[in-house]
N, C-alpha and C positions, 0 to 999 in steps of 0.2 A: 588509509582511513577514509571512510565514506563521508561525504558532506551532504547536508540537506539541500535539496534542489530549490527550496523556497527561500531559505535565509542564510545558506552557506555555513551553518553551524556544524561542527563535527557530530556525527551520529555514533552513539555508543553501541557498537555491534561486535559481538564475539563471533567471528566468521565460522568457527568450529561448532557453534551451538545453534545456528539458524538453518532452517530448511525452507524450501520453496513453499510459498503460501503463507509464511509467517508475516505478521504485520509489525513494523517498527514505527515508533512514535518519536518525532523530534522533540526533545525536551525544551528547546527554545521557542518554537513557533506552534507546536502542536500538530503539524502536518503528519499524516500517516502515509507510510510507504509499505508496499507489499514486496516481499522478496520473490522475484521472478526467475532468478538464477543464482546459483551458489559458486560456480567456478567458471568465470570470475563472478564476483558479487554483482548482481544487477537488481536495481530497485525501480519500482514504478509507483507514482503517486496514486493513492487510493482516491477515486472520485466518488464521493457519496452520492452525487446526483445520478451517476450511472447505475448504481445499485437500486436507487428508488425507481428510476425509469424501468428497469428490468422487472421489478416487482409489480409495477402498474401494468405493464404489458401482460404479464401472466394473469393478473386479476381480470383484465379486460377480456382475455381469451376465454376465461372460465365463465364469464357472464354471458357470452354469446351462445 
């Protein structure tokens, strides 16, 4: 069973029903994890700031 990297709560994941790129939400603390591997199951914390920065970079390039 996978545990939340933030609060150590068990994550409710059906390994047979997840694919790479799926986002899993911790019911206890609300942290989002992206499935980056399925065999074995590998999760990475979704960093909202990183997505915002990427969007800003794209907008800045368009303005130039």
